[in-house]
KEDRENTOR-877439 format. One line per 10 residues: number of its first residue (from 1); their letters; for each residue x, y, z of N, C-alpha, C. Coordinates in steps of 0.05 Angstrom, whole numbers, plus 5000, padded with zeros to 4 digits. Layout:
NUM) a) X/Y/Z/X/Y/Z/X/Y/Z  ...
end
This chain:
1) mtprvsalaa) 9405/5274/8252/9409/5259/8227/9433/5269/8212  9450/5252/8203/9474/5260/8190/9469/5272/8163  9487/5287/8151/9484/5299/8124/9478/5278/8103  9491/5254/8105/9487/5233/8085/9458/5223/8085  9448/5218/8109/9420/5208/8112/9401/5230/8103  9407/5255/8109/9389/5277/8101/9388/5279/8071  9410/5276/8057/9410/5277/8028/9393/5254/8016  9395/5230/8028/9379/5208/8018/9349/5213/8023  9342/5225/8045/9315/5231/8051/9304/5252/8032  9321/5271/8024/9312/5292/8005/9307/5279/7978
11) algvflllas) 9324/5261/7970/9320/5247/7944/9294/5232/7944  9288/5218/7966/9263/5204/7968/9239/5223/7966  9241/5246/7978/9220/5266/7976/9215/5275/7948  9236/5279/7932/9234/5287/7904/9219/5266/7889  9226/5240/7892/9213/5218/7878/9183/5217/7885  9177/5220/7911/9149/5218/7919/9133/5242/7908  9145/5266/7907/9132/5289/7895/9126/5285/7866  9145/5274/7851/9141/5269/7823/9118/5248/7819  9117/5229/7836/9097/5208/7834/9069/5220/7838  9067/5241/7854/9041/5252/7859/9031/5272/7838
21) vapalvraqa) 9049/5283/7823/9041/5304/7803/9046/5296/7775  9058/5272/7769/9063/5264/7742/9038/5263/7726  9036/5277/7703/9011/5276/7687/9007/5250/7673  8982/5243/7667/8976/5218/7652/8984/5222/7623  8991/5200/7610/8998/5202/7582/8972/5205/7566  8973/5222/7546/8951/5227/7528/8958/5217/7501  8942/5198/7491/8947/5187/7464/8928/5201/7445  8940/5210/7422/8924/5222/7401/8923/5203/7378  8899/5195/7370/8896/5177/7348/8894/5193/7322  8912/5186/7304/8913/5201/7278/8888/5196/7263
31) apasglppal) 8879/5216/7249/8855/5213/7232/8863/5196/7207  8843/5181/7197/8849/5164/7173/8858/5181/7150  8877/5170/7134/8887/5184/7111/8866/5186/7090  8865/5208/7075/8846/5212/7053/8862/5217/7027  8847/5215/7005/8860/5220/6979/8879/5199/6970  8875/5174/6980/8893/5152/6971/8886/5143/6943  8905/5133/6928/8899/5121/6902/8879/5098/6905  8862/5092/6885/8843/5071/6888/8855/5044/6896  8879/5038/6886/8892/5012/6892/8899/5009/6922  8901/5032/6936/8909/5031/6964/8886/5036/6984
41) rnvgfdpqls) 8862/5040/6974/8840/5046/6992/8830/5022/7008  8836/4999/6998/8828/4975/7013/8852/4959/7023  8873/4974/7031/8898/4962/7040/8903/4971/7069  8910/4953/7086/8916/4961/7113/8912/4939/7133  8913/4946/7159/8908/4927/7181/8883/4938/7195  8864/4920/7201/8842/4925/7219/8847/4908/7244  8860/4919/7265/8869/4902/7287/8846/4886/7299  8851/4861/7303/8832/4842/7315/8845/4829/7339  8851/4845/7359/8864/4835/7383/8846/4815/7397  8858/4793/7405/8845/4770/7419/8828/4753/7400
51) aavpvelifr) 8827/4759/7374/8813/4742/7355/8828/4716/7351  8813/4695/7347/8825/4668/7343/8829/4664/7313  8852/4655/7305/8857/4648/7277/8844/4621/7272  8835/4616/7248/8823/4590/7241/8844/4568/7239  8849/4554/7260/8872/4535/7261/8867/4511/7244  8842/4507/7235/8836/4483/7219/8844/4487/7189  8853/4511/7181/8860/4516/7153/8883/4498/7144  8882/4490/7119/8903/4473/7108/8920/4489/7089  8947/4488/7093/8966/4500/7075/8987/4479/7067  9006/4488/7052/9029/4470/7045/9054/4483/7056
61) dedgrpvrlg) 9072/4466/7068/9097/4477/7078/9117/4479/7055  9141/4487/7062/9162/4491/7042/9171/4466/7028  9164/4443/7039/9170/4417/7026/9146/4406/7010  9124/4422/7009/9101/4413/6994/9082/4395/7009  9086/4391/7035/9069/4374/7051/9045/4389/7061  9020/4378/7060/8997/4392/7071/9000/4393/7102  8994/4417/7113/8996/4421/7142/8972/4437/7151  8964/4432/7176/8943/4448/7189/8956/4472/7201  8944/4495/7199/8955/4518/7213/8958/4513/7242  8940/4498/7254/8942/4492/7283/8966/4475/7290
71) dyfgtrpvil) 8979/4463/7270/9003/4447/7277/9025/4464/7289  9024/4491/7285/9046/4508/7294/9039/4522/7321  9016/4514/7333/9008/4526/7358/9007/4505/7380  9004/4514/7404/9001/4495/7427/9021/4499/7448  9046/4505/7442/9067/4506/7463/9081/4533/7464  9084/4547/7442/9099/4572/7441/9084/4594/7427  9089/4619/7433/9078/4641/7417/9088/4640/7388  9072/4651/7370/9078/4649/7342/9079/4677/7330  9101/4682/7315/9103/4707/7300/9092/4701/7271  9072/4715/7263/9059/4711/7237/9066/4733/7218
81) alvyyqcpml) 9078/4726/7196/9085/4746/7175/9069/4739/7150  9051/4758/7142/9036/4754/7117/9050/4769/7095  9061/4754/7076/9078/4765/7055/9072/4749/7029  9086/4756/7008/9087/4738/6986/9116/4737/6976  9125/4714/6968/9153/4708/6965/9166/4721/6940  9150/4727/6920/9160/4740/6896/9156/4771/6897  9149/4781/6919/9145/4810/6923/9172/4824/6916  9171/4845/6900/9197/4857/6892/9210/4874/6913  9195/4883/6933/9208/4901/6952/9197/4898/6981  9171/4905/6986/9162/4909/7013/9163/4884/7030
91) cnqvlaglvs) 9154/4862/7019/9155/4837/7035/9183/4829/7043  9202/4834/7025/9230/4828/7032/9239/4846/7055  9229/4870/7056/9236/4888/7078/9223/4880/7104  9199/4869/7102/9185/4859/7126/9201/4836/7139  9209/4817/7122/9224/4794/7132/9252/4802/7141  9264/4821/7127/9291/4830/7135/9289/4844/7162  9268/4861/7165/9265/4875/7191/9260/4856/7213  9245/4835/7208/9239/4815/7229/9265/4800/7236  9280/4792/7217/9305/4778/7223/9325/4796/7238  9326/4821/7229/9345/4840/7242/9338/4843/7271
101) slrivsfdag) 9312/4845/7278/9304/4847/7305/9309/4822/7321  9302/4799/7309/9305/4774/7324/9334/4767/7328  9352/4777/7312/9381/4771/7317/9390/4785/7342  9377/4806/7351/9384/4820/7375/9370/4808/7399  9346/4798/7395/9331/4785/7417/9345/4758/7424  9348/4753/7450/9362/4728/7458/9346/4703/7455  9319/4706/7452/9302/4682/7448/9309/4669/7421  9306/4643/7419/9312/4629/7394/9287/4618/7381  9286/4621/7355/9264/4609/7340/9264/4578/7343  9241/4567/7349/9239/4538/7354/9242/4530/7383
111) kqftvvavsf) 9251/4549/7399/9253/4544/7428/9233/4560/7444  9236/4587/7443/9218/4604/7457/9194/4614/7440  9197/4612/7414/9175/4621/7396/9178/4607/7369  9158/4610/7353/9157/4599/7326/9151/4621/7306  9163/4620/7282/9157/4639/7261/9142/4625/7239  9119/4636/7231/9104/4625/7208/9099/4648/7188  9110/4644/7164/9105/4662/7142/9085/4649/7123  9064/4664/7116/9044/4654/7098/9042/4672/7073  9044/4660/7050/9041/4676/7025/9011/4680/7020  9005/4706/7014/8977/4711/7007/8973/4712/6976
121) npretpamaa) 8993/4702/6961/8990/4698/6932/8985/4668/6927  8961/4661/6919/8954/4633/6916/8969/4619/6894  8982/4634/6877/8997/4622/6854/9026/4614/6862  9034/4622/6886/9062/4615/6893/9064/4586/6902  9088/4576/6900/9093/4547/6903/9111/4541/6927  9110/4516/6937/9128/4508/6958/9158/4513/6951  9165/4510/6926/9193/4515/6918/9201/4544/6924  9182/4563/6919/9187/4591/6925/9190/4595/6955  9172/4581/6970/9173/4583/6999/9200/4572/7010  9209/4550/6998/9234/4538/7007/9258/4557/7002
131) akkqdtlery) 9257/4570/6979/9279/4589/6972/9279/4612/6992  9255/4622/6999/9254/4645/7017/9262/4636/7045  9255/4612/7053/9264/4602/7079/9295/4601/7080  9307/4590/7060/9336/4588/7059/9349/4615/7061  9339/4634/7046/9350/4661/7047/9347/4673/7075  9324/4669/7088/9319/4680/7114/9337/4667/7135  9341/4641/7134/9358/4627/7153/9387/4637/7150  9396/4642/7126/9423/4652/7121/9426/4680/7134  9405/4695/7134/9406/4722/7147/9405/4719/7178  9389/4701/7187/9385/4697/7216/9410/4687/7229
141) rrpgtaagwh) 9423/4668/7217/9450/4659/7226/9450/4648/7254  9431/4632/7261/9431/4618/7287/9428/4588/7282  9449/4573/7285/9449/4544/7280/9427/4530/7296  9415/4510/7284/9396/4493/7299/9368/4506/7302  9362/4527/7287/9336/4540/7290/9318/4537/7266  9327/4521/7246/9311/4519/7222/9283/4508/7227  9281/4491/7247/9255/4479/7253/9235/4499/7265  9245/4522/7272/9228/4543/7283/9217/4562/7263  9225/4559/7237/9216/4576/7216/9199/4560/7196  9176/4570/7188/9158/4556/7170/9148/4575/7149
151) fltgeeaaia) 9150/4567/7124/9141/4584/7101/9120/4569/7086  9095/4579/7087/9072/4565/7076/9061/4578/7051  9049/4561/7035/9032/4570/7012/9005/4557/7015  8985/4568/7000/8959/4556/7003/8940/4565/6981  8916/4553/6983/8894/4559/6964/8882/4586/6972  8869/4598/6952/8857/4625/6956/8838/4626/6979  8821/4605/6983/8801/4605/7004/8814/4605/7031  8835/4589/7035/8849/4588/7061/8862/4614/7067  8875/4625/7046/8888/4651/7050/8868/4673/7058  8846/4674/7044/8825/4694/7050/8815/4691/7078
161) altravgfry) 8811/4666/7087/8800/4662/7114/8820/4671/7136  8846/4666/7131/8866/4674/7150/8869/4704/7151  8872/4717/7128/8876/4746/7127/8852/4760/7138  8828/4750/7132/8804/4763/7143/8803/4761/7173  8811/4738/7184/8810/4734/7213/8829/4753/7228  8851/4760/7216/8871/4778/7230/8869/4807/7220  8850/4813/7202/8846/4840/7193/8867/4851/7174  8877/4833/7158/8898/4841/7139/8885/4845/7111  8886/4869/7100/8873/4876/7075/8894/4881/7053  8889/4871/7030/8908/4874/7008/8892/4872/6981
171) tydpqtdlya) 8904/4882/6960/8891/4880/6934/8911/4872/6913  8901/4859/6892/8917/4851/6869/8913/4869/6845  8935/4878/6833/8934/4895/6809/8942/4878/6785  8922/4870/6768/8929/4853/6745/8946/4867/6725  8946/4893/6724/8962/4907/6704/8992/4904/6710  8999/4905/6736/9027/4903/6743/9034/4875/6753  9013/4858/6758/9017/4832/6769/9030/4833/6796  9023/4854/6811/9033/4857/6838/9010/4862/6858  9017/4858/6883/8997/4862/6905/9004/4888/6919  8983/4903/6926/8986/4926/6944/8977/4916/6972
181) hasgilvltp) 8994/4920/6991/8988/4908/7018/9001/4925/7040  8992/4921/7064/9003/4933/7087/9029/4918/7095  9045/4931/7112/9069/4918/7122/9068/4916/7152  9076/4893/7162/9076/4889/7191/9076/4859/7198  9078/4853/7223/9078/4826/7233/9058/4824/7257  9051/4800/7263/9033/4796/7286/9046/4776/7305  9040/4778/7331/9047/4759/7351/9022/4746/7361  9021/4719/7360/8998/4705/7369/9005/4687/7393  8984/4682/7409/8989/4665/7433/8991/4636/7425  9001/4619/7443/9003/4590/7437/8975/4578/7430
191) qgkvsryfyg) 8954/4591/7439/8927/4582/7434/8916/4592/7407  8932/4608/7392/8924/4617/7366/8907/4642/7366  8910/4659/7387/8895/4684/7388/8914/4708/7383  8904/4728/7369/8920/4751/7362/8927/4767/7388  8952/4771/7393/8961/4785/7417/8972/4813/7411  8989/4815/7391/9001/4841/7385/9005/4844/7355  9003/4870/7346/9010/4878/7319/9034/4896/7320  9053/4892/7302/9076/4911/7299/9076/4919/7270  9073/4945/7265/9070/4956/7238/9096/4965/7226  9096/4966/7200/9120/4977/7186/9139/4954/7178
201) ieyaprdlrl) 9164/4962/7174/9184/4943/7166/9207/4941/7185  9206/4957/7207/9227/4955/7228/9212/4951/7254  9222/4933/7270/9209/4926/7295/9230/4927/7318  9224/4944/7337/9243/4948/7359/9247/4921/7374  9272/4912/7377/9276/4886/7391/9263/4885/7419  9264/4908/7433/9251/4909/7459/9221/4903/7457  9208/4916/7437/9179/4912/7434/9173/4884/7426  9189/4872/7408/9184/4845/7400/9187/4825/7423  9208/4830/7439/9213/4813/7462/9190/4814/7482  9181/4839/7488/9159/4842/7507/9133/4830/7495
211) glmeasanri) 9129/4833/7469/9105/4822/7457/9105/4792/7459  9128/4779/7454/9130/4750/7457/9125/4741/7486  9136/4757/7505/9132/4750/7533/9102/4751/7540  9089/4773/7532/9060/4775/7539/9044/4753/7525  9050/4747/7500/9035/4726/7486/9039/4699/7500  9062/4695/7512/9067/4670/7526/9057/4670/7554  9043/4691/7563/9033/4694/7590/9057/4693/7610  9079/4706/7602/9103/4708/7619/9117/4682/7625  9112/4662/7607/9126/4637/7611/9155/4638/7600  9161/4658/7585/9189/4662/7576/9198/4689/7586
221) gtpvdrlllf) 9224/4694/7586/9234/4719/7595/9246/4718/7622  9257/4740/7631/9272/4742/7657/9257/4761/7676  9265/4761/7701/9253/4781/7720/9257/4809/7710  9279/4815/7697/9283/4842/7687/9263/4849/7665  9257/4829/7648/9236/4833/7627/9209/4839/7640  9203/4825/7662/9177/4829/7675/9176/4857/7688  9199/4866/7697/9200/4894/7707/9196/4914/7685  9206/4908/7660/9202/4926/7637/9172/4926/7630  9159/4903/7632/9131/4902/7626/9114/4918/7645  9124/4922/7669/9110/4939/7689/9112/4968/7680
231) cyqydpvagk) 9134/4975/7667/9139/5003/7660/9131/5010/7631  9125/4990/7615/9118/4995/7587/9091/4982/7581  9075/4996/7565/9049/4986/7558/9045/4987/7527  9032/4966/7517/9028/4965/7488/9006/4984/7479  9012/4999/7458/8993/5018/7447/8983/5006/7421  8957/4997/7420/8948/4983/7396/8945/5001/7372  8943/5027/7376/8941/5046/7354/8968/5049/7340  8989/5052/7356/9016/5056/7344/9029/5029/7338  9020/5007/7351/9033/4982/7347/9060/4981/7360  9063/4995/7383/9089/4996/7396/9084/4996/7426
241) ygamvlrmvr) 9106/4992/7441/9105/4994/7470/9115/5022/7478  9100/5035/7496/9108/5062/7505/9112/5061/7535  9129/5080/7544/9135/5081/7573/9111/5092/7588  9105/5079/7610/9084/5088/7628/9098/5106/7649  9097/5132/7644/9113/5151/7661/9106/5149/7690  9080/5148/7696/9072/5148/7724/9082/5122/7738  9080/5099/7724/9090/5075/7735/9120/5076/7740  9135/5088/7721/9164/5090/7723/9171/5107/7747  9157/5129/7751/9163/5147/7773/9156/5133/7800  9134/5118/7800/9127/5104/7825/9148/5082/7831
251) lggilaalsl) 9157/5068/7810/9177/5048/7814/9203/5061/7824  9210/5085/7812/9233/5099/7822/9230/5107/7851  9206/5115/7859/9201/5121/7887/9205/5098/7906  9195/5075/7896/9198/5050/7913/9228/5043/7915  9242/5044/7893/9271/5037/7894/9286/5057/7911  9278/5083/7910/9292/5103/7927/9286/5097/7956  9261/5090/7962/9254/5084/7990/9270/5060/8000  9272/5040/7984/9287/5016/7992/9317/5023/7995  9327/5040/7977/9355/5048/7979/9360/5064/8005  9341/5082/8011/9344/5098/8035/9343/5081/8060
261) aaaiflfrrr) 9324/5062/8060/9322/5044/8083/9348/5028/8087  9359/5018/8065/9383/5003/8066/9406/5020/8076  9408/5045/8066/9429/5063/8074/9427/5069/8104  9403/5075/8114/9400/5081/8142/9407/5056/8159  9399/5033/8150/9406/5008/8165/9436/5004/8167  9449/5007/8144/9478/5004/8144/9492/5025/8160  9482/5050/8159/9495/5072/8174/9492/5066/8204  9469/5057/8212/9465/5052/8241/9482/5028/8250  9485/5008/8233/9501/4986/8240/9530/4994/8244  9540/5012/8226/9567/5022/8228/9570/5039/8253
271) eqhashtrss) 9550/5056/8260/9552/5072/8284/9553/5055/8309  9536/5034/8309/9536/5016/8332/9562/5001/8335  9573/4993/8312/9599/4979/8312/9621/4998/8322  9620/5022/8312/9641/5042/8321/9638/5048/8350  9613/5050/8360/9609/5056/8389/9618/5033/8406  9613/5009/8397/9621/4985/8412/9652/4984/8412  9665/4991/8390/9694/4990/8389/9706/5011/8409  9694/5035/8409/9704/5056/8427/9700/5047/8456  9677/5035/8462/9672/5026/8490/9692/5005/8498  9698/4987/8480/9717/4966/8486/9745/4978/8491
281) gvs) 9752/4999/8476/9778/5011/8479/9781/5025/8506  9759/5039/8515/9760/5053/8540/9762/5034/8563  9747/5012/8562/9749/4993/8584/9775/4978/8584
end
């Protein structure tokens, strides 16, 4: 065996060794926070993965027309943002973080997915929703995608039913006339079931893309995306995708084996060609 083939074989051995001894990932779930102010004790997300949202609920869109929540499901995954449009800070950050991430993702709103923002303040109006939609579209800056963004308002009963179904808890403070609430977005399947939660105000474009792919049952995305899904797994506690080290090592071993096989094949072909050329020259 030539030195080149020997080196490739050694590399394959290293990959296979790593695959056999790579430790499993251990997830540590953080203990619930204590000592919170009273206004924040009933605020947060209670993840309801695979739960169905009540699609029969009636809201009003940004033009004031009554709409069924189910009107936005059926063909594409849905990103759901629970916010209120007059929020002085956090809700604006949630929407800004969503737009910032989606500007990097190659999928387009209205084509591969739909965005639905629902105000949990029953006093807000379609005019407020329309203003927030306009501001969001100016930030998104993708022509022809306005039909993929929907900003809804609704009655208290409909809001309560939706937020309860997805495990979103919030409280109203009459002294400040503000809401205390969690921050995050959800990805739902085209059938209206909760697929993924992403917490906070910043969402990794890779995670959001993978979440949309999984929610669509891999009907969107590329073969490279599907390869990433093999190597990354959603962590419902963290609300993020994490690398599956053992899978990545195994995939590396497979790729190394294929590379080695290809190298050996090419090397032998070259040797046979060279031998045939020498034989022809002698004769």
